[in-house]
CHARMM internal coordinates of N, CA and C (Angstrom, degrees):
IC EDIT
DIST 1 N 1 CA 1.4477
DIST 1 CA 1 C 1.5266
ANGL 1 N 1 CA 1 C 109.12
DIST 1 C 2 N 1.3045
ANGL 1 CA 1 C 2 N 116.40
DIHE 1 N 1 CA 1 C 2 N 133.51
DIST 2 N 2 CA 1.4589
ANGL 1 C 2 N 2 CA 120.63
DIHE 1 CA 1 C 2 N 2 CA 179.05
DIST 2 CA 2 C 1.5230
ANGL 2 N 2 CA 2 C 110.37
DIHE 1 C 2 N 2 CA 2 C -75.51
DIST 2 C 3 N 1.3027
ANGL 2 CA 2 C 3 N 115.44
DIHE 2 N 2 CA 2 C 3 N 142.14
DIST 3 N 3 CA 1.4546
ANGL 2 C 3 N 3 CA 120.38
DIHE 2 CA 2 C 3 N 3 CA 175.43
DIST 3 CA 3 C 1.5296
ANGL 3 N 3 CA 3 C 108.86
DIHE 2 C 3 N 3 CA 3 C -79.10
DIST 3 C 4 N 1.3283
ANGL 3 CA 3 C 4 N 117.78
DIHE 3 N 3 CA 3 C 4 N 143.68
DIST 4 N 4 CA 1.4684
ANGL 3 C 4 N 4 CA 119.49
DIHE 3 CA 3 C 4 N 4 CA 178.85
DIST 4 CA 4 C 1.5225
ANGL 4 N 4 CA 4 C 110.65
DIHE 3 C 4 N 4 CA 4 C -66.12
DIST 4 C 5 N 1.3056
ANGL 4 CA 4 C 5 N 114.91
DIHE 4 N 4 CA 4 C 5 N 148.64
DIST 5 N 5 CA 1.4601
ANGL 4 C 5 N 5 CA 119.56
DIHE 4 CA 4 C 5 N 5 CA -179.66
DIST 5 CA 5 C 1.5219
ANGL 5 N 5 CA 5 C 110.25
DIHE 4 C 5 N 5 CA 5 C -84.21
DIST 5 C 6 N 1.2988
ANGL 5 CA 5 C 6 N 115.97
DIHE 5 N 5 CA 5 C 6 N 152.54
DIST 6 N 6 CA 1.4571
ANGL 5 C 6 N 6 CA 120.44
DIHE 5 CA 5 C 6 N 6 CA 178.58
DIST 6 CA 6 C 1.5205
ANGL 6 N 6 CA 6 C 111.63
DIHE 5 C 6 N 6 CA 6 C -94.18
DIST 6 C 7 N 1.3232
ANGL 6 CA 6 C 7 N 117.54
DIHE 6 N 6 CA 6 C 7 N -4.28
DIST 7 N 7 CA 1.4636
ANGL 6 C 7 N 7 CA 119.75
DIHE 6 CA 6 C 7 N 7 CA 177.85
DIST 7 CA 7 C 1.5266
ANGL 7 N 7 CA 7 C 109.25
DIHE 6 C 7 N 7 CA 7 C -81.99
DIST 7 C 8 N 1.3188
ANGL 7 CA 7 C 8 N 115.92
DIHE 7 N 7 CA 7 C 8 N 156.48
DIST 8 N 8 CA 1.4516
ANGL 7 C 8 N 8 CA 121.54
DIHE 7 CA 7 C 8 N 8 CA -178.08
DIST 8 CA 8 C 1.5207
ANGL 8 N 8 CA 8 C 111.00
DIHE 7 C 8 N 8 CA 8 C -97.05
DIST 8 C 9 N 1.3220
ANGL 8 CA 8 C 9 N 115.24
DIHE 8 N 8 CA 8 C 9 N 148.00
DIST 9 N 9 CA 1.4596
ANGL 8 C 9 N 9 CA 120.22
DIHE 8 CA 8 C 9 N 9 CA 174.54
DIST 9 CA 9 C 1.5269
ANGL 9 N 9 CA 9 C 108.42
DIHE 8 C 9 N 9 CA 9 C -71.81
DIST 9 C 10 N 1.3219
ANGL 9 CA 9 C 10 N 116.42
DIHE 9 N 9 CA 9 C 10 N 168.52
DIST 10 N 10 CA 1.4654
ANGL 9 C 10 N 10 CA 120.58
DIHE 9 CA 9 C 10 N 10 CA 177.86
DIST 10 CA 10 C 1.5351
ANGL 10 N 10 CA 10 C 110.01
DIHE 9 C 10 N 10 CA 10 C -60.32
DIST 10 C 11 N 1.3219
ANGL 10 CA 10 C 11 N 116.46
DIHE 10 N 10 CA 10 C 11 N -41.23
DIST 11 N 11 CA 1.4659
ANGL 10 C 11 N 11 CA 120.66
DIHE 10 CA 10 C 11 N 11 CA 179.72
DIST 11 CA 11 C 1.5267
ANGL 11 N 11 CA 11 C 110.63
DIHE 10 C 11 N 11 CA 11 C -62.79
DIST 11 C 12 N 1.3286
ANGL 11 CA 11 C 12 N 116.94
DIHE 11 N 11 CA 11 C 12 N -42.52
DIST 12 N 12 CA 1.4596
ANGL 11 C 12 N 12 CA 120.73
DIHE 11 CA 11 C 12 N 12 CA 179.32
DIST 12 CA 12 C 1.5255
ANGL 12 N 12 CA 12 C 110.93
DIHE 11 C 12 N 12 CA 12 C -66.42
DIST 12 C 13 N 1.3150
ANGL 12 CA 12 C 13 N 116.98
DIHE 12 N 12 CA 12 C 13 N -38.74
DIST 13 N 13 CA 1.4714
ANGL 12 C 13 N 13 CA 120.56
DIHE 12 CA 12 C 13 N 13 CA 177.38
DIST 13 CA 13 C 1.5209
ANGL 13 N 13 CA 13 C 110.38
DIHE 12 C 13 N 13 CA 13 C -62.04
DIST 13 C 14 N 1.3368
ANGL 13 CA 13 C 14 N 116.37
DIHE 13 N 13 CA 13 C 14 N -41.62
DIST 14 N 14 CA 1.4561
ANGL 13 C 14 N 14 CA 120.49
DIHE 13 CA 13 C 14 N 14 CA 178.89
DIST 14 CA 14 C 1.5241
ANGL 14 N 14 CA 14 C 110.58
DIHE 13 C 14 N 14 CA 14 C -64.01
DIST 14 C 15 N 1.3349
ANGL 14 CA 14 C 15 N 117.07
DIHE 14 N 14 CA 14 C 15 N -46.63
DIST 15 N 15 CA 1.4588
ANGL 14 C 15 N 15 CA 120.89
DIHE 14 CA 14 C 15 N 15 CA 179.11
DIST 15 CA 15 C 1.5259
ANGL 15 N 15 CA 15 C 111.07
DIHE 14 C 15 N 15 CA 15 C -60.22
DIST 15 C 16 N 1.3293
ANGL 15 CA 15 C 16 N 116.46
DIHE 15 N 15 CA 15 C 16 N -39.08
DIST 16 N 16 CA 1.4576
ANGL 15 C 16 N 16 CA 120.69
DIHE 15 CA 15 C 16 N 16 CA 178.96
DIST 16 CA 16 C 1.5294
ANGL 16 N 16 CA 16 C 110.82
DIHE 15 C 16 N 16 CA 16 C -64.54
DIST 16 C 17 N 1.3209
ANGL 16 CA 16 C 17 N 117.20
DIHE 16 N 16 CA 16 C 17 N -40.15
DIST 17 N 17 CA 1.4621
ANGL 16 C 17 N 17 CA 120.89
DIHE 16 CA 16 C 17 N 17 CA 178.53
DIST 17 CA 17 C 1.5276
ANGL 17 N 17 CA 17 C 110.93
DIHE 16 C 17 N 17 CA 17 C -65.45
DIST 17 C 18 N 1.3320
ANGL 17 CA 17 C 18 N 117.01
DIHE 17 N 17 CA 17 C 18 N -41.81
DIST 18 N 18 CA 1.4725
ANGL 17 C 18 N 18 CA 120.87
DIHE 17 CA 17 C 18 N 18 CA 177.17
DIST 18 CA 18 C 1.5266
ANGL 18 N 18 CA 18 C 109.40
DIHE 17 C 18 N 18 CA 18 C -61.37
DIST 18 C 19 N 1.3121
ANGL 18 CA 18 C 19 N 116.67
DIHE 18 N 18 CA 18 C 19 N -45.94
DIST 19 N 19 CA 1.4589
ANGL 18 C 19 N 19 CA 121.41
DIHE 18 CA 18 C 19 N 19 CA 179.02
DIST 19 CA 19 C 1.5285
ANGL 19 N 19 CA 19 C 111.21
DIHE 18 C 19 N 19 CA 19 C -61.55
DIST 19 C 20 N 1.3221
ANGL 19 CA 19 C 20 N 116.25
DIHE 19 N 19 CA 19 C 20 N -40.96
DIST 20 N 20 CA 1.4723
ANGL 19 C 20 N 20 CA 120.81
DIHE 19 CA 19 C 20 N 20 CA 179.00
DIST 20 CA 20 C 1.5298
ANGL 20 N 20 CA 20 C 110.25
DIHE 19 C 20 N 20 CA 20 C -57.13
DIST 20 C 21 N 1.3271
ANGL 20 CA 20 C 21 N 116.73
DIHE 20 N 20 CA 20 C 21 N -43.36
DIST 21 N 21 CA 1.4624
ANGL 20 C 21 N 21 CA 121.26
DIHE 20 CA 20 C 21 N 21 CA 179.54
DIST 21 CA 21 C 1.5266
ANGL 21 N 21 CA 21 C 111.23
DIHE 20 C 21 N 21 CA 21 C -67.71
DIST 21 C 22 N 1.3259
ANGL 21 CA 21 C 22 N 117.55
DIHE 21 N 21 CA 21 C 22 N -39.54
DIST 22 N 22 CA 1.4627
ANGL 21 C 22 N 22 CA 121.22
DIHE 21 CA 21 C 22 N 22 CA 179.33
DIST 22 CA 22 C 1.5284
ANGL 22 N 22 CA 22 C 111.44
DIHE 21 C 22 N 22 CA 22 C -65.84
DIST 22 C 23 N 1.3229
ANGL 22 CA 22 C 23 N 116.18
DIHE 22 N 22 CA 22 C 23 N -40.75
DIST 23 N 23 CA 1.4700
ANGL 22 C 23 N 23 CA 120.51
DIHE 22 CA 22 C 23 N 23 CA -178.44
DIST 23 CA 23 C 1.5278
ANGL 23 N 23 CA 23 C 110.92
DIHE 22 C 23 N 23 CA 23 C -65.24
DIST 23 C 24 N 1.3227
ANGL 23 CA 23 C 24 N 117.13
DIHE 23 N 23 CA 23 C 24 N -32.11
DIST 24 N 24 CA 1.4688
ANGL 23 C 24 N 24 CA 120.24
DIHE 23 CA 23 C 24 N 24 CA 179.18
DIST 24 CA 24 C 1.5231
ANGL 24 N 24 CA 24 C 111.38
DIHE 23 C 24 N 24 CA 24 C -59.37
DIST 24 C 25 N 1.3325
ANGL 24 CA 24 C 25 N 117.47
DIHE 24 N 24 CA 24 C 25 N -27.16
DIST 25 N 25 CA 1.4657
ANGL 24 C 25 N 25 CA 121.46
DIHE 24 CA 24 C 25 N 25 CA -176.99
DIST 25 CA 25 C 1.5311
ANGL 25 N 25 CA 25 C 113.04
DIHE 24 C 25 N 25 CA 25 C -87.70
DIST 25 C 26 N 1.3097
ANGL 25 CA 25 C 26 N 117.65
DIHE 25 N 25 CA 25 C 26 N -4.06
DIST 26 N 26 CA 1.4619
ANGL 25 C 26 N 26 CA 120.87
DIHE 25 CA 25 C 26 N 26 CA -179.10
DIST 26 CA 26 C 1.5202
ANGL 26 N 26 CA 26 C 110.99
DIHE 25 C 26 N 26 CA 26 C -83.21
DIST 26 C 27 N 1.3274
ANGL 26 CA 26 C 27 N 115.48
DIHE 26 N 26 CA 26 C 27 N 149.96
DIST 27 N 27 CA 1.4586
ANGL 26 C 27 N 27 CA 119.59
DIHE 26 CA 26 C 27 N 27 CA 171.19
DIST 27 CA 27 C 1.5211
ANGL 27 N 27 CA 27 C 107.79
DIHE 26 C 27 N 27 CA 27 C -71.98
DIST 27 C 28 N 1.3144
ANGL 27 CA 27 C 28 N 116.61
DIHE 27 N 27 CA 27 C 28 N 168.93
DIST 28 N 28 CA 1.4618
ANGL 27 C 28 N 28 CA 119.84
DIHE 27 CA 27 C 28 N 28 CA 179.10
DIST 28 CA 28 C 1.5271
ANGL 28 N 28 CA 28 C 110.17
DIHE 27 C 28 N 28 CA 28 C -62.09
DIST 28 C 29 N 1.3305
ANGL 28 CA 28 C 29 N 117.50
DIHE 28 N 28 CA 28 C 29 N -42.45
DIST 29 N 29 CA 1.4671
ANGL 28 C 29 N 29 CA 120.14
DIHE 28 CA 28 C 29 N 29 CA 179.10
DIST 29 CA 29 C 1.5231
ANGL 29 N 29 CA 29 C 111.43
DIHE 28 C 29 N 29 CA 29 C -62.79
DIST 29 C 30 N 1.3317
ANGL 29 CA 29 C 30 N 117.23
DIHE 29 N 29 CA 29 C 30 N -43.33
DIST 30 N 30 CA 1.4613
ANGL 29 C 30 N 30 CA 120.82
DIHE 29 CA 29 C 30 N 30 CA 178.71
DIST 30 CA 30 C 1.5221
ANGL 30 N 30 CA 30 C 110.62
DIHE 29 C 30 N 30 CA 30 C -63.30
DIST 30 C 31 N 1.3251
ANGL 30 CA 30 C 31 N 116.90
DIHE 30 N 30 CA 30 C 31 N -40.96
DIST 31 N 31 CA 1.4628
ANGL 30 C 31 N 31 CA 121.26
DIHE 30 CA 30 C 31 N 31 CA 179.99
DIST 31 CA 31 C 1.5287
ANGL 31 N 31 CA 31 C 110.80
DIHE 30 C 31 N 31 CA 31 C -64.64
DIST 31 C 32 N 1.3241
ANGL 31 CA 31 C 32 N 117.12
DIHE 31 N 31 CA 31 C 32 N -40.07
DIST 32 N 32 CA 1.4586
ANGL 31 C 32 N 32 CA 120.51
DIHE 31 CA 31 C 32 N 32 CA 178.93
DIST 32 CA 32 C 1.5198
ANGL 32 N 32 CA 32 C 110.77
DIHE 31 C 32 N 32 CA 32 C -65.94
DIST 32 C 33 N 1.3303
ANGL 32 CA 32 C 33 N 117.53
DIHE 32 N 32 CA 32 C 33 N -42.87
DIST 33 N 33 CA 1.4632
ANGL 32 C 33 N 33 CA 120.83
DIHE 32 CA 32 C 33 N 33 CA 177.64
DIST 33 CA 33 C 1.5229
ANGL 33 N 33 CA 33 C 110.69
DIHE 32 C 33 N 33 CA 33 C -63.69
DIST 33 C 34 N 1.3202
ANGL 33 CA 33 C 34 N 116.39
DIHE 33 N 33 CA 33 C 34 N -40.74
DIST 34 N 34 CA 1.4565
ANGL 33 C 34 N 34 CA 121.00
DIHE 33 CA 33 C 34 N 34 CA 178.97
DIST 34 CA 34 C 1.5293
ANGL 34 N 34 CA 34 C 110.46
DIHE 33 C 34 N 34 CA 34 C -62.07
DIST 34 C 35 N 1.3223
ANGL 34 CA 34 C 35 N 116.21
DIHE 34 N 34 CA 34 C 35 N -45.76
DIST 35 N 35 CA 1.4626
ANGL 34 C 35 N 35 CA 121.15
DIHE 34 CA 34 C 35 N 35 CA 178.89
DIST 35 CA 35 C 1.5246
ANGL 35 N 35 CA 35 C 111.30
DIHE 34 C 35 N 35 CA 35 C -59.88
DIST 35 C 36 N 1.3060
ANGL 35 CA 35 C 36 N 116.55
DIHE 35 N 35 CA 35 C 36 N -44.47
DIST 36 N 36 CA 1.4640
ANGL 35 C 36 N 36 CA 119.65
DIHE 35 CA 35 C 36 N 36 CA 179.57
DIST 36 CA 36 C 1.5239
ANGL 36 N 36 CA 36 C 111.49
DIHE 35 C 36 N 36 CA 36 C -63.16
DIST 36 C 37 N 1.3256
ANGL 36 CA 36 C 37 N 117.47
DIHE 36 N 36 CA 36 C 37 N -39.31
DIST 37 N 37 CA 1.4592
ANGL 36 C 37 N 37 CA 120.45
DIHE 36 CA 36 C 37 N 37 CA 179.09
DIST 37 CA 37 C 1.5331
ANGL 37 N 37 CA 37 C 110.63
DIHE 36 C 37 N 37 CA 37 C -67.61
DIST 37 C 38 N 1.3125
ANGL 37 CA 37 C 38 N 117.73
DIHE 37 N 37 CA 37 C 38 N -40.39
DIST 38 N 38 CA 1.4670
ANGL 37 C 38 N 38 CA 121.01
DIHE 37 CA 37 C 38 N 38 CA 177.18
DIST 38 CA 38 C 1.5282
ANGL 38 N 38 CA 38 C 110.19
DIHE 37 C 38 N 38 CA 38 C -62.61
DIST 38 C 39 N 1.3174
ANGL 38 CA 38 C 39 N 116.77
DIHE 38 N 38 CA 38 C 39 N -42.53
DIST 39 N 39 CA 1.4637
ANGL 38 C 39 N 39 CA 120.36
DIHE 38 CA 38 C 39 N 39 CA 178.60
DIST 39 CA 39 C 1.5322
ANGL 39 N 39 CA 39 C 110.74
DIHE 38 C 39 N 39 CA 39 C -64.49
DIST 39 C 40 N 1.3376
ANGL 39 CA 39 C 40 N 117.84
DIHE 39 N 39 CA 39 C 40 N -40.65
DIST 40 N 40 CA 1.4614
ANGL 39 C 40 N 40 CA 121.36
DIHE 39 CA 39 C 40 N 40 CA 178.19
DIST 40 CA 40 C 1.5285
ANGL 40 N 40 CA 40 C 110.50
DIHE 39 C 40 N 40 CA 40 C -61.52
DIST 40 C 41 N 1.3344
ANGL 40 CA 40 C 41 N 115.87
DIHE 40 N 40 CA 40 C 41 N -45.30
DIST 41 N 41 CA 1.4579
ANGL 40 C 41 N 41 CA 119.93
DIHE 40 CA 40 C 41 N 41 CA 179.23
DIST 41 CA 41 C 1.5334
ANGL 41 N 41 CA 41 C 111.53
DIHE 40 C 41 N 41 CA 41 C -63.21
DIST 41 C 42 N 1.3198
ANGL 41 CA 41 C 42 N 116.61
DIHE 41 N 41 CA 41 C 42 N -37.58
DIST 42 N 42 CA 1.4614
ANGL 41 C 42 N 42 CA 120.64
DIHE 41 CA 41 C 42 N 42 CA 178.05
DIST 42 CA 42 C 1.5262
ANGL 42 N 42 CA 42 C 110.89
DIHE 41 C 42 N 42 CA 42 C -64.99
DIST 42 C 43 N 1.3213
ANGL 42 CA 42 C 43 N 116.59
DIHE 42 N 42 CA 42 C 43 N -39.04
DIST 43 N 43 CA 1.4673
ANGL 42 C 43 N 43 CA 120.27
DIHE 42 CA 42 C 43 N 43 CA 177.81
DIST 43 CA 43 C 1.5240
ANGL 43 N 43 CA 43 C 110.91
DIHE 42 C 43 N 43 CA 43 C -65.34
DIST 43 C 44 N 1.3284
ANGL 43 CA 43 C 44 N 117.09
DIHE 43 N 43 CA 43 C 44 N -40.60
DIST 44 N 44 CA 1.4679
ANGL 43 C 44 N 44 CA 120.93
DIHE 43 CA 43 C 44 N 44 CA 176.42
DIST 44 CA 44 C 1.5239
ANGL 44 N 44 CA 44 C 109.65
DIHE 43 C 44 N 44 CA 44 C -61.24
DIST 44 C 45 N 1.3238
ANGL 44 CA 44 C 45 N 116.73
DIHE 44 N 44 CA 44 C 45 N -43.78
DIST 45 N 45 CA 1.4720
ANGL 44 C 45 N 45 CA 121.00
DIHE 44 CA 44 C 45 N 45 CA 179.05
DIST 45 CA 45 C 1.5329
ANGL 45 N 45 CA 45 C 110.37
DIHE 44 C 45 N 45 CA 45 C -61.45
DIST 45 C 46 N 1.3203
ANGL 45 CA 45 C 46 N 117.28
DIHE 45 N 45 CA 45 C 46 N -42.44
DIST 46 N 46 CA 1.4690
ANGL 45 C 46 N 46 CA 120.78
DIHE 45 CA 45 C 46 N 46 CA 177.09
DIST 46 CA 46 C 1.5203
ANGL 46 N 46 CA 46 C 111.16
DIHE 45 C 46 N 46 CA 46 C -60.52
DIST 46 C 47 N 1.3304
ANGL 46 CA 46 C 47 N 116.45
DIHE 46 N 46 CA 46 C 47 N -43.36
DIST 47 N 47 CA 1.4640
ANGL 46 C 47 N 47 CA 120.72
DIHE 46 CA 46 C 47 N 47 CA 179.91
DIST 47 CA 47 C 1.5191
ANGL 47 N 47 CA 47 C 110.72
DIHE 46 C 47 N 47 CA 47 C -62.59
DIST 47 C 48 N 1.3197
ANGL 47 CA 47 C 48 N 117.62
DIHE 47 N 47 CA 47 C 48 N -42.93
DIST 48 N 48 CA 1.4593
ANGL 47 C 48 N 48 CA 121.32
DIHE 47 CA 47 C 48 N 48 CA 178.27
DIST 48 CA 48 C 1.5228
ANGL 48 N 48 CA 48 C 111.20
DIHE 47 C 48 N 48 CA 48 C -62.97
DIST 48 C 49 N 1.3225
ANGL 48 CA 48 C 49 N 116.28
DIHE 48 N 48 CA 48 C 49 N -42.86
DIST 49 N 49 CA 1.4594
ANGL 48 C 49 N 49 CA 121.10
DIHE 48 CA 48 C 49 N 49 CA 179.36
DIST 49 CA 49 C 1.5280
ANGL 49 N 49 CA 49 C 110.35
DIHE 48 C 49 N 49 CA 49 C -61.46
DIST 49 C 50 N 1.3326
ANGL 49 CA 49 C 50 N 116.65
DIHE 49 N 49 CA 49 C 50 N -46.01
DIST 50 N 50 CA 1.4636
ANGL 49 C 50 N 50 CA 120.97
DIHE 49 CA 49 C 50 N 50 CA 178.83
DIST 50 CA 50 C 1.5264
ANGL 50 N 50 CA 50 C 110.79
DIHE 49 C 50 N 50 CA 50 C -61.78
DIST 50 C 51 N 1.3282
ANGL 50 CA 50 C 51 N 116.66
DIHE 50 N 50 CA 50 C 51 N -41.37
DIST 51 N 51 CA 1.4532
ANGL 50 C 51 N 51 CA 121.25
DIHE 50 CA 50 C 51 N 51 CA 178.93
DIST 51 CA 51 C 1.5246
ANGL 51 N 51 CA 51 C 110.46
DIHE 50 C 51 N 51 CA 51 C -61.18
DIST 51 C 52 N 1.3407
ANGL 51 CA 51 C 52 N 116.09
DIHE 51 N 51 CA 51 C 52 N -47.91
DIST 52 N 52 CA 1.4768
ANGL 51 C 52 N 52 CA 120.51
DIHE 51 CA 51 C 52 N 52 CA -179.39
DIST 52 CA 52 C 1.5188
ANGL 52 N 52 CA 52 C 111.75
DIHE 51 C 52 N 52 CA 52 C -63.62
DIST 52 C 53 N 1.3308
ANGL 52 CA 52 C 53 N 116.39
DIHE 52 N 52 CA 52 C 53 N -37.20
DIST 53 N 53 CA 1.4693
ANGL 52 C 53 N 53 CA 119.68
DIHE 52 CA 52 C 53 N 53 CA 179.74
DIST 53 CA 53 C 1.5337
ANGL 53 N 53 CA 53 C 110.40
DIHE 52 C 53 N 53 CA 53 C -66.56
DIST 53 C 54 N 1.3130
ANGL 53 CA 53 C 54 N 118.01
DIHE 53 N 53 CA 53 C 54 N -36.87
DIST 54 N 54 CA 1.4683
ANGL 53 C 54 N 54 CA 121.56
DIHE 53 CA 53 C 54 N 54 CA 177.87
DIST 54 CA 54 C 1.5221
ANGL 54 N 54 CA 54 C 110.95
DIHE 53 C 54 N 54 CA 54 C -66.14
DIST 54 C 55 N 1.3349
ANGL 54 CA 54 C 55 N 116.72
DIHE 54 N 54 CA 54 C 55 N -33.00
DIST 55 N 55 CA 1.4552
ANGL 54 C 55 N 55 CA 121.63
DIHE 54 CA 54 C 55 N 55 CA -177.43
DIST 55 CA 55 C 1.5271
ANGL 55 N 55 CA 55 C 112.73
DIHE 54 C 55 N 55 CA 55 C -78.42
DIST 55 C 56 N 1.2975
ANGL 55 CA 55 C 56 N 117.46
DIHE 55 N 55 CA 55 C 56 N -13.50
DIST 56 N 56 CA 1.4692
ANGL 55 C 56 N 56 CA 119.73
DIHE 55 CA 55 C 56 N 56 CA -177.89
DIST 56 CA 56 C 1.5062
ANGL 56 N 56 CA 56 C 111.66
DIHE 55 C 56 N 56 CA 56 C -80.72
END
COOR INIT
IC SEED 1 N 1 CA 1 C
IC BUILD
Protein backbone atom coordinates (compact mmCIF):
# COMPACT_ATOMS: atom_id res chain seq x y z
CA UNK A 1 0.00 0.00 0.00
CA UNK A 2 1.34 3.42 -0.91
CA UNK A 3 1.78 5.94 1.85
CA UNK A 4 -0.17 9.19 1.39
CA UNK A 5 1.84 12.15 0.22
CA UNK A 6 2.32 15.21 2.37
CA UNK A 7 2.28 17.58 -0.60
CA UNK A 8 -0.90 19.42 -1.52
CA UNK A 9 -2.81 19.18 -4.77
CA UNK A 10 -3.25 22.30 -6.89
CA UNK A 11 -6.85 22.57 -5.65
CA UNK A 12 -5.72 22.33 -2.02
CA UNK A 13 -3.02 24.95 -2.60
CA UNK A 14 -5.64 27.28 -4.06
CA UNK A 15 -8.02 26.72 -1.13
CA UNK A 16 -5.16 27.37 1.29
CA UNK A 17 -4.34 30.66 -0.44
CA UNK A 18 -8.00 31.75 -0.30
CA UNK A 19 -8.11 30.85 3.38
CA UNK A 20 -4.86 32.74 4.00
CA UNK A 21 -6.46 35.90 2.58
CA UNK A 22 -9.66 35.41 4.61
CA UNK A 23 -7.74 34.89 7.86
CA UNK A 24 -5.87 38.17 7.34
CA UNK A 25 -9.21 39.99 7.74
CA UNK A 26 -10.05 38.38 11.09
CA UNK A 27 -9.49 40.05 14.43
CA UNK A 28 -7.09 38.33 16.80
CA UNK A 29 -10.01 36.97 18.85
CA UNK A 30 -11.75 35.65 15.73
CA UNK A 31 -8.51 34.06 14.53
CA UNK A 32 -7.98 32.35 17.88
CA UNK A 33 -11.54 30.99 17.90
CA UNK A 34 -11.12 29.81 14.32
CA UNK A 35 -7.87 28.04 15.19
CA UNK A 36 -9.44 26.30 18.15
CA UNK A 37 -12.37 25.12 16.04
CA UNK A 38 -10.03 23.79 13.33
CA UNK A 39 -8.01 21.95 15.98
CA UNK A 40 -11.22 20.48 17.49
CA UNK A 41 -12.35 19.27 14.07
CA UNK A 42 -8.93 17.74 13.45
CA UNK A 43 -9.13 15.86 16.75
CA UNK A 44 -12.58 14.53 15.81
CA UNK A 45 -11.17 13.39 12.46
CA UNK A 46 -8.29 11.63 14.24
CA UNK A 47 -10.74 9.87 16.55
CA UNK A 48 -12.84 8.70 13.61
CA UNK A 49 -9.75 7.45 11.79
CA UNK A 50 -8.59 5.52 14.87
CA UNK A 51 -12.07 4.05 15.30
CA UNK A 52 -12.21 2.91 11.65
CA UNK A 53 -8.72 1.42 11.87
CA UNK A 54 -9.74 -0.63 14.93
CA UNK A 55 -12.78 -1.93 13.05
CA UNK A 56 -10.75 -3.17 10.10
